[in-house]
N, C-alpha and C positions, 0 to 999 in steps of 0.2 A: 753455213760458214760465214756468209756475209753478215748475218744478224749477230753472230758471236763477236765478230770484229767490231761492228758498230757499237755493241753494248760495252765492250772493253774500252773503246775510244771515249764513249760518253762518260764512263766511270772515271777514266783518267782525267778528262777535261774538268769534271766536277772537283776533283782533288786539286788540280792546278788553280782553278778559279778561287777556291777557298783561301789560297795563299797569295792571291794577286791583290795589289793595291787598287787596281782599276781593271774592269773588263769591258771591252767594247763589243757590242752585239750589232753588227751591221744587219740591215733588213735585206737578206738575200734569200728569203723563202721561195722566191720565184725562180731561183737558179738551181739547176741540178749540179751535182759534183763534177760532171764532165762537160759543162757548158763553156768550153774553152774559147769559143768564139764570142762570149759575152763578158770577157774580162773587164772591159771598160765599165760595165754596169756594176760588177763586183767592187772594183776600185772606187767608183763613185759612191757606192753604199758605205764602204769603209770610211771614206772622207766625210760623208754626212754624219756617221756615227761619231767620228772624232770631233767634228764641229759641235755636235750636241754636248760632248763631254768637255769642251774647252774650259768652262768655269771650274770644273773639278780638277782638270789637268793643271790649270793656272794655280789653283789653291795648293795642290800637291807640290808643284815646282817652287812656289813661294816658301812653303814649309821646309823643303829640302835645301834651298839656297840659304834660308835663315840659319839652318843648323851647320852650314859649311860656308861661311861668307868669304873665306880666303881663296876659294876656287874661282878661276875665271868663269864667267857666266856668258855662254853664247847667246846671240839674239833670239834663237829659237826658244829659249827658256822664257823670255819675256813676251815673245810674240809667236806662239805656235802657229798662228794663222799663216806665217811665212812658209812653214812646212806644208800646210794644206794647199797653199797657192802652187807650190812646186808639184804636189801630187796632181792638182787640177791640170797643170801644163803637161805633165807626163801622160795623163789620160787623153788629153786633146791630141797629143802627138801619136799616141798608140792607136786611137780611132781613125786618125787621118792616114796612117801608114798602111798601104795595101798589103794584104797577106802575102807572105813569101818573099818580100823585098827586104833585103838587109839594110840596116841603118848605117 
């Protein structure tokens, strides 16, 4: 049953990716699907993948804002590294927070 579900998920992901403008692939091969105690590593891998994609993200945002110049443009469009800095701070807080302690 598990193999059938995995195959269906893989097929659906391939369909979605064909229609995506950008697909980030974080390097999480060392993590199992149930490594919930390693979320900081998964988040860091996602942030690293986003950093690697920043040139393409900036290019896409530039093209998008050029086609709709009357829209207000938030700082994150011009400086996506601001978002990545927020993610890094969240990871730091998450890893410093003892398990089972409410924020």
